[in-house]
VOPAGU-2260 file (C-alpha; in pm, 1 decimal, decimal comma):
REM VOPAGU-2260
SITE   aa  ch    i         X         Y         Z
SITE  MET   A    0      -5,8       4,3       1,6
SITE  PRO   A    1     143,0     341,1     -87,1
SITE  SER   A    2     260,0     549,1     201,3
SITE  TRP   A    3      -0,7     814,1     141,2
SITE  ASN   A    4    -296,1     543,5     164,4
SITE  VAL   A    5    -153,6     459,0     487,6
SITE  SER   A    6    -151,2     802,1     608,6
SITE  VAL   A    7    -506,5     867,6     494,3
SITE  ALA   A    8    -621,3     559,8     663,7
SITE  LEU   A    9    -458,4     639,8     985,9
SITE  ALA   A   10    -605,5     998,4     965,6
SITE  VAL   A   11    -929,6     857,6     933,7
SITE  ALA   A   12    -889,7     614,0    1197,3
SITE  MET   A   13    -755,1     887,2    1437,2
SITE  ALA   A   14   -1054,3    1091,6    1338,0
SITE  PHE   A   15   -1328,3     843,0    1418,6
SITE  GLY   A   16   -1122,9     765,0    1754,2
SITE  CYS   A   17   -1153,3    1121,1    1848,1
SITE  ILE   A   18   -1538,4    1131,8    1774,4
SITE  ALA   A   19   -1614,7     829,1    1966,9
SITE  GLY   A   20   -1390,4     958,2    2260,7
SITE  GLU   A   21   -1587,9    1294,0    2244,7
SITE  ALA   A   22   -1916,0    1086,7    2236,8
SITE  ARG   A   23   -1819,1     896,0    2551,3
SITE  ALA   A   24   -1697,0    1201,0    2744,2
SITE  GLN   A   25   -2023,2    1375,2    2633,3
SITE  ALA   A   26   -2232,0    1075,5    2790,3
SITE  GLN   A   27   -2020,7    1070,4    3104,3
SITE  ASN   A   28   -2100,8    1440,6    3182,3
SITE  TYR   A   29   -2454,5    1419,5    3034,4
SITE  PRO   A   30   -2704,7    1577,5    3147,4
SITE  THR   A   31   -2573,6    1925,6    3243,0
SITE  LYS   A   32   -2903,4    2093,1    3202,3
SITE  PRO   A   33   -3272,3    2004,8    3210,6
SITE  ILE   A   34   -3419,7    1775,6    2945,9
SITE  THR   A   35   -3751,3    1833,1    2775,9
SITE  MET   A   36   -3981,1    1535,9    2738,9
SITE  ILE   A   37   -4237,0    1582,3    2478,5
SITE  VAL   A   38   -4567,1    1406,8    2531,6
SITE  PRO   A   39   -4736,0    1430,5    2207,0
SITE  PHE   A   40   -5086,7    1391,1    2359,6
SITE  PRO   A   41   -5309,0    1607,3    2573,4
SITE  ALA   A   42   -5230,5    1652,7    2961,5
SITE  GLY   A   43   -5457,1    1373,0    3179,6
SITE  GLY   A   44   -5452,4    1107,2    2942,9
SITE  GLY   A   45   -5277,1     767,3    2974,6
SITE  VAL   A   46   -4986,6     849,3    2780,3
SITE  ASP   A   47   -4940,4    1180,5    2987,6
SITE  VAL   A   48   -4990,8     986,4    3311,9
SITE  ILE   A   49   -4713,4     733,5    3231,3
SITE  GLY   A   50   -4488,5    1004,1    3095,0
SITE  ARG   A   51   -4514,1    1216,6    3401,7
SITE  ILE   A   52   -4407,5     911,9    3620,4
SITE  VAL   A   53   -4114,3     843,5    3412,1
SITE  ALA   A   54   -3999,6    1212,7    3382,6
SITE  GLU   A   55   -3998,8    1223,2    3774,8
SITE  LYS   A   56   -3813,4     905,8    3800,5
SITE  LEU   A   57   -3545,9     997,3    3494,1
SITE  SER   A   58   -3499,1    1327,5    3700,1
SITE  ALA   A   59   -3412,5    1160,4    4002,4
SITE  ALA   A   60   -3181,3     914,1    3823,7
SITE  LEU   A   61   -3008,2    1167,0    3611,2
SITE  GLY   A   62   -2977,0    1449,6    3838,6
SITE  GLN   A   63   -3137,6    1691,7    3616,5
SITE  GLN   A   64   -3518,0    1787,6    3574,6
SITE  VAL   A   65   -3706,7    1623,5    3317,7
SITE  VAL   A   66   -3994,6    1878,1    3203,9
SITE  VAL   A   67   -4286,1    1739,4    3045,6
SITE  ASP   A   68   -4416,6    1927,8    2749,1
SITE  ASN   A   69   -4739,4    1827,0    2615,0
SITE  ARG   A   70   -4779,9    1896,3    2249,5
SITE  GLY   A   71   -5127,4    1720,0    2175,8
SITE  GLY   A   72   -5265,5    1702,6    1829,6
SITE  ALA   A   73   -5331,4    1486,9    1523,9
SITE  ALA   A   74   -5314,0    1153,5    1745,8
SITE  GLY   A   75   -4952,8    1228,4    1857,9
SITE  VAL   A   76   -4819,9    1352,4    1501,3
SITE  ILE   A   77   -4767,8    1709,2    1606,9
SITE  GLY   A   78   -4551,7    1646,3    1897,0
SITE  THR   A   79   -4363,0    1354,5    1740,5
SITE  ARG   A   80   -4262,4    1607,2    1440,7
SITE  VAL   A   81   -4144,5    1853,7    1684,0
SITE  ALA   A   82   -3920,7    1586,7    1862,2
SITE  LYS   A   83   -3775,9    1501,0    1508,0
SITE  ALA   A   84   -3677,4    1832,6    1456,1
SITE  ALA   A   85   -3502,3    1896,0    1788,3
SITE  ALA   A   86   -3120,2    1886,7    1817,7
SITE  PRO   A   87   -2973,4    1523,8    1855,6
SITE  ASP   A   88   -2808,5    1581,5    2177,5
SITE  GLY   A   89   -3003,1    1395,7    2453,6
SITE  TYR   A   90   -3189,6    1707,9    2573,8
SITE  THR   A   91   -3508,8    1636,5    2380,0
SITE  LEU   A   92   -3704,7    1302,2    2414,0
SITE  VAL   A   93   -4046,3    1197,6    2322,3
SITE  MET   A   94   -4307,7     980,7    2448,4
SITE  ALA   A   95   -4459,3     719,4    2190,3
SITE  THR   A   96   -4730,5     471,6    2163,2
SITE  SER   A   97   -4783,2     198,8    1883,2
SITE  GLY   A   98   -5021,7     430,3    1748,5
SITE  SER   A   99   -4804,5     731,1    1699,6
SITE  ILE   A  100   -4513,7     558,8    1605,4
SITE  ALA   A  101   -4626,7     259,4    1384,0
SITE  ILE   A  102   -4989,0     352,8    1286,1
SITE  ASN   A  103   -4968,3     722,8    1209,3
SITE  PRO   A  104   -4673,2     708,4     976,1
SITE  ASN   A  105   -4891,2     443,5     754,2
SITE  LEU   A  106   -5231,3     618,8     813,6
SITE  TYR   A  107   -5142,5    1004,5     763,4
SITE  VAL   A  108   -5070,1    1119,4     389,0
SITE  ASN   A  109   -4787,6    1338,2     528,9
SITE  PRO   A  110   -4696,2    1252,7     922,7
SITE  GLY   A  111   -4368,4    1446,7     872,3
SITE  TYR   A  112   -4156,2    1173,2    1010,5
SITE  GLN   A  113   -4028,3     817,3     964,0
SITE  PRO   A  114   -3979,0     643,3    1286,4
SITE  LEU   A  115   -3667,9     457,4    1240,2
SITE  LYS   A  116   -3521,6     691,5    1022,3
SITE  ASP   A  117   -3586,8    1016,7    1210,4
SITE  LEU   A  118   -3587,0     895,1    1570,9
SITE  ALA   A  119   -3354,9     677,9    1773,0
SITE  PRO   A  120   -3537,4     425,8    2019,6
SITE  ILE   A  121   -3424,5     449,0    2362,9
SITE  GLY   A  122   -3662,1     177,4    2528,7
SITE  LEU   A  123   -3996,4      31,8    2575,5
SITE  ILE   A  124   -4174,7     121,8    2905,0
SITE  SER   A  125   -4498,6     -82,9    2895,7
SITE  SER   A  126   -4759,7    -279,3    2710,0
SITE  THR   A  127   -5137,4    -225,7    2740,4
SITE  PRO   A  128   -5323,4    -499,5    2567,0
SITE  ILE   A  129   -5640,5    -449,4    2363,6
SITE  VAL   A  130   -5926,8    -676,4    2531,7
SITE  LEU   A  131   -6246,7    -816,5    2364,9
SITE  MET   A  132   -6502,2    -759,1    2602,0
SITE  ALA   A  133   -6877,7    -814,0    2642,0
SITE  HIS   A  134   -7186,7    -721,2    2855,9
SITE  PRO   A  135   -7300,3   -1030,2    3047,9
SITE  THR   A  136   -7621,6   -1048,3    2846,8
SITE  SER   A  137   -7430,7   -1097,2    2508,4
SITE  PRO   A  138   -7519,8   -1422,7    2312,2
SITE  GLN   A  139   -7134,1   -1427,3    2244,2
SITE  GLN   A  140   -6946,9   -1529,5    2552,4
SITE  SER   A  141   -6609,2   -1630,6    2379,5
SITE  LEU   A  142   -6399,2   -1520,5    2077,2
SITE  LYS   A  143   -6506,8   -1827,3    1906,1
SITE  ASP   A  144   -6845,3   -1719,9    1977,8
SITE  VAL   A  145   -6797,5   -1376,9    1795,8
SITE  ILE   A  146   -6624,7   -1534,0    1490,0
SITE  ALA   A  147   -6914,6   -1801,5    1459,5
SITE  ALA   A  148   -7166,0   -1522,3    1474,2
SITE  ALA   A  149   -6994,1   -1304,1    1233,3
SITE  LYS   A  150   -6962,7   -1598,1     971,3
SITE  ALA   A  151   -7345,7   -1703,0    1017,9
SITE  GLU   A  152   -7471,2   -1349,8     959,1
SITE  PRO   A  153   -7196,3   -1124,4     796,7
SITE  GLY   A  154   -7242,9    -754,6     881,1
SITE  LYS   A  155   -7492,3    -802,5    1144,8
SITE  LEU   A  156   -7296,4    -835,2    1443,9
SITE  ASN   A  157   -7206,1    -502,5    1611,2
SITE  ILE   A  158   -6859,3    -432,6    1790,1
SITE  GLY   A  159   -6761,5    -108,2    1948,1
SITE  THR   A  160   -6427,7      54,5    1927,6
SITE  PRO   A  161   -6260,6     387,9    1992,2
SITE  PRO   A  162   -6221,7     649,1    1703,5
SITE  PRO   A  163   -6104,9     536,0    1386,4
SITE  GLY   A  164   -5709,3     503,9    1321,5
SITE  THR   A  165   -5667,5     395,3    1696,1
SITE  SER   A  166   -5517,1      67,6    1781,3
SITE  ALA   A  167   -5831,1     -71,0    1922,8
SITE  ASN   A  168   -6045,1      42,2    1604,5
SITE  LEU   A  169   -5776,2     -96,2    1378,4
SITE  GLY   A  170   -5774,7    -417,4    1583,7
SITE  ALA   A  171   -6122,9    -480,8    1502,3
SITE  GLU   A  172   -6035,0    -434,0    1121,1
SITE  LEU   A  173   -5760,3    -691,2    1195,2
SITE  LEU   A  174   -5988,5    -917,1    1338,7
SITE  LYS   A  175   -6197,3    -935,5    1019,0
SITE  ALA   A  176   -5882,5    -983,2     820,9
SITE  THR   A  177   -5751,2   -1240,7    1015,9
SITE  ALA   A  178   -6054,8   -1436,0    1091,7
SITE  GLY   A  179   -6216,3   -1375,1     736,7
SITE  ILE   A  180   -6526,4   -1240,3     878,5
SITE  ASP   A  181   -6749,5    -943,1     853,4
SITE  PHE   A  182   -6935,6    -745,3    1139,1
SITE  THR   A  183   -7023,6    -370,7    1194,8
SITE  ILE   A  184   -6777,2    -148,3    1373,2
SITE  VAL   A  185   -6953,2     121,0    1605,3
SITE  THR   A  186   -6688,2     380,9    1662,1
SITE  TYR   A  187   -6692,3     608,8    1994,2
SITE  ARG   A  188   -6549,5     949,4    2055,1
SITE  GLY   A  189   -6322,2     785,6    2316,7
SITE  THR   A  190   -6254,7     487,1    2536,0
SITE  GLY   A  191   -6489,4     620,3    2820,5
SITE  PRO   A  192   -6786,2     659,1    2605,6
SITE  LEU   A  193   -6739,9     321,3    2480,7
SITE  THR   A  194   -6694,4     168,4    2808,6
SITE  THR   A  195   -7042,3     336,5    2935,4
SITE  ASP   A  196   -7214,7     192,5    2647,3
SITE  VAL   A  197   -7105,6    -133,5    2663,6
SITE  LEU   A  198   -7171,4    -133,8    3034,5
SITE  GLY   A  199   -7520,9     -17,1    2954,3
SITE  GLY   A  200   -7568,3    -298,8    2702,7
SITE  HIS   A  201   -7629,6     -38,2    2399,0
SITE  VAL   A  202   -7362,4    -213,9    2231,5
SITE  LYS   A  203   -7283,2    -579,7    2350,9
SITE  LEU   A  204   -6926,9    -627,9    2248,1
SITE  ALA   A  205   -6623,9    -397,9    2229,6
SITE  LEU   A  206   -6240,3    -369,9    2144,5
SITE  ASN   A  207   -6114,0    -152,8    2415,9
SITE  VAL   A  208   -5801,0     -68,9    2622,6
SITE  LEU   A  209   -5812,2    -215,1    2985,8
SITE  ALA   A  210   -5797,7      77,6    3208,4
SITE  PRO   A  211   -6161,8     230,8    3164,5
SITE  ALA   A  212   -6308,5    -108,5    3202,3
SITE  MET   A  213   -6085,0    -272,9    3463,7
SITE  ALA   A  214   -6327,6    -213,4    3747,5
SITE  HIS   A  215   -6617,1    -338,8    3571,4
SITE  LEU   A  216   -6435,3    -643,1    3446,8
SITE  LYS   A  217   -6313,5    -733,4    3789,7
SITE  SER   A  218   -6681,9    -679,7    3934,3
SITE  GLY   A  219   -6868,7    -877,2    3660,9
SITE  GLY   A  220   -7021,9    -594,9    3497,8
SITE  LEU   A  221   -6840,8    -687,1    3195,6
SITE  LYS   A  222   -6685,2    -997,9    3078,0
SITE  ALA   A  223   -6331,8   -1032,4    2907,8
SITE  LEU   A  224   -6352,3   -1269,0    2647,4
SITE  ALA   A  225   -5990,8   -1252,5    2515,6
SITE  VAL   A  226   -5666,5   -1043,1    2570,0
SITE  LEU   A  227   -5510,3    -961,4    2224,9
SITE  GLY   A  228   -5147,8    -994,2    2327,9
SITE  PRO   A  229   -4884,3   -1249,3    2284,7
SITE  LYS   A  230   -4910,7   -1337,8    2664,9
SITE  ARG   A  231   -5188,7   -1307,2    2928,5
SITE  SER   A  232   -5231,1    -983,7    3113,4
SITE  SER   A  233   -5105,0    -980,8    3474,3
SITE  LEU   A  234   -5428,7    -805,1    3566,6
SITE  LEU   A  235   -5640,5   -1061,5    3399,2
SITE  PRO   A  236   -5472,6   -1384,3    3454,4
SITE  ASP   A  237   -5757,4   -1616,5    3379,5
SITE  VAL   A  238   -5839,2   -1440,6    3058,6
SITE  PRO   A  239   -5701,3   -1629,1    2759,1
SITE  THR   A  240   -5501,5   -1469,6    2493,6
SITE  SER   A  241   -5648,9   -1455,0    2133,8
SITE  ALA   A  242   -5406,0   -1746,2    2036,3
SITE  GLU   A  243   -5558,7   -1945,6    2341,3
SITE  ALA   A  244   -5902,4   -1853,5    2242,8
SITE  GLY   A  245   -5861,1   -2010,7    1907,9
SITE  LEU   A  246   -5724,8   -1739,4    1674,6
SITE  PRO   A  247   -5345,9   -1743,5    1661,0
SITE  GLY   A  248   -5167,4   -1465,6    1472,6
SITE  TYR   A  249   -5411,8   -1227,2    1589,4
SITE  GLU   A  250   -5258,3    -958,8    1815,3
SITE  ALA   A  251   -5355,7    -592,7    1880,7
SITE  GLY   A  252   -5194,0    -362,0    2159,8
SITE  LEU   A  253   -5055,3     -42,2    2265,9
SITE  ASN   A  254   -4685,4     -21,3    2363,8
SITE  TYR   A  255   -4532,7     282,7    2522,7
SITE  GLY   A  256   -4194,1     384,2    2456,3
SITE  LEU   A  257   -3920,8     656,0    2495,0
SITE  LEU   A  258   -3736,9     785,5    2186,0
SITE  ALA   A  259   -3491,8    1073,7    2090,5
SITE  PRO   A  260   -3393,1    1248,7    1778,2
SITE  ALA   A  261   -3199,8    1069,0    1507,4
SITE  GLY   A  262   -2831,9    1114,4    1548,2
SITE  THR   A  263   -2844,5    1138,5    1930,3
SITE  PRO   A  264   -2503,1     998,2    2040,8
SITE  ARG   A  265   -2503,6     625,9    2125,9
SITE  PRO   A  266   -2359,3     654,7    2473,4
SITE  ILE   A  267   -2632,1     896,1    2557,3
SITE  ILE   A  268   -2891,8     650,9    2428,3
SITE  GLU   A  269   -2733,8     384,4    2650,8
SITE  LYS   A  270   -2722,4     605,9    2961,5
SITE  LEU   A  271   -3090,5     674,9    2914,1
SITE  ASN   A  272   -3175,4     314,4    2844,4
SITE  ALA   A  273   -2991,3     188,5    3163,5
SITE  ALA   A  274   -3198,7     454,2    3365,2
SITE  LEU   A  275   -3519,1     385,3    3196,0
SITE  ARG   A  276   -3507,6       1,0    3263,3
SITE  THR   A  277   -3411,7      67,3    3622,3
SITE  LEU   A  278   -3717,4     288,8    3669,3
SITE  VAL   A  279   -3953,7      39,2    3498,2
SITE  ASN   A  280   -3844,8    -216,4    3744,8
SITE  THR   A  281   -3943,5     -25,3    4057,5
SITE  PRO   A  282   -4261,4    -104,1    4248,7
SITE  GLU   A  283   -4384,6     254,5    4222,3
SITE  VAL   A  284   -4370,1     269,5    3844,3
SITE  GLN   A  285   -4498,1     -88,2    3819,8
SITE  ALA   A  286   -4811,2      -3,3    4006,9
SITE  ARG   A  287   -4872,4     292,3    3802,0
SITE  ILE   A  288   -4856,4     103,1    3486,4
SITE  ALA   A  289   -5068,1    -147,2    3647,2
SITE  ALA   A  290   -5322,7     121,7    3730,2
SITE  ASP   A  291   -5311,0     221,4    3345,3
SITE  GLY   A  292   -5412,7    -135,0    3267,1
SITE  GLY   A  293   -5070,3    -246,5    3121,2
SITE  ASP   A  294   -4755,9    -452,9    3214,4
SITE  PRO   A  295   -4392,9    -328,3    3253,9
SITE  MET   A  296   -4180,0    -398,3    2918,0
SITE  PRO   A  297   -3841,6    -289,5    2980,7
SITE  SER   A  298   -3607,6    -339,7    2677,0
SITE  THR   A  299   -3304,6    -240,2    2494,4
SITE  PRO   A  300   -3294,7       9,8    2208,4
SITE  GLU   A  301   -3264,6    -280,6    1958,9
SITE  GLU   A  302   -3543,1    -466,3    2103,1
SITE  TYR   A  303   -3772,7    -140,7    2092,7
SITE  ALA   A  304   -3660,7     -82,6    1725,4
SITE  ALA   A  305   -3754,8    -419,8    1614,8
SITE  ASP   A  306   -4093,5    -379,7    1804,7
SITE  ILE   A  307   -4142,2     -71,2    1596,7
SITE  ALA   A  308   -4061,9    -252,4    1272,4
SITE  SER   A  309   -4295,1    -529,1    1362,2
SITE  GLU   A  310   -4584,0    -303,2    1441,4
SITE  ASP   A  311   -4512,5     -88,0    1124,5
SITE  LYS   A  312   -4521,1    -389,2     893,2
SITE  LYS   A  313   -4846,9    -526,2    1070,2
SITE  TRP   A  314   -5045,6    -193,0    1069,1
SITE  GLY   A  315   -4884,6     -69,5     740,6
SITE  ALA   A  316   -5013,3    -373,6     550,6
SITE  LEU   A  317   -5360,8    -353,4     705,0
SITE  ILE   A  318   -5382,5      27,5     645,0
SITE  ARG   A  319   -5290,0     -27,5     261,2
SITE  LYS   A  320   -5540,3    -318,1     220,4
SITE  LEU   A  321   -5835,9    -110,1     344,3
SITE  GLY   A  322   -5707,2     191,4     153,7
SITE  LEU   A  323   -5723,3     418,4     485,7
SITE  LYS   A  324   -5570,5     775,5     459,6
SITE  VAL   A  325   -5582,6    1075,6     680,8
SITE  GLU   A  326   -5493,2    1428,2     537,3
């Protein structure tokens, strides 16, 4: 090899070594000022509640205040766009759900971000399953009953869901596609009104998140027919998963996680991930997650990236098949 090639190679190696050394030093000192955590949903909702306890515990772990900045709008799109545009220095983070990070980029005509290109996963926090639930007087008292009824009279069976484009609403569309059935999806403005109508028997079946219905499921006012996750919920240990109930391959849930702008130095991502995994494993945070109807789900950045890719593939295929788009 000519001597000038050797010199260039050595110069490049030294440059990369310097950059890596600077990144490590930056992570050792990080953070030196308050951190902004964008919660791309309004204050008071489930994502905000989890976000605030994560911010509180991260503040204690990192020795700098983590300030929650609610940037609601467009089902999480607006706040996530703000996070994407922030400096990749570890001082802007963003909470995400499966909806904001996997459904929206496929559903919106111009979401303004590509999750694994524009954002760097830090780690998962929790998983909240979608639950197929019924009023006690419903003729359908199992997932098999629901599938049989929909096959017997296509389009006649009504199943309530939250608004179009939410994970529970798309979960109903996924049920149709996976089981090869047809039924009428009755959409509600939110999970609360849906729970109220199922409790009153106005709609006998629903796909809903767990938190607003938990007390009624425990008291017998409502019955959980199946948990649409890969494993049983710790809050409903006697309720089968969709696979156990007879429909393998059918899963719908809402995972919460934390991300930073793409380009955030890897040592900072690792430092944040270590703090996040520690706090998710504390009894206080686990109790708060349980109150929201979820289970703790600590992960590595790579595991969170794989989860995003899997959710993107699943929901993207369904959304394209249905021809759904939001301007």
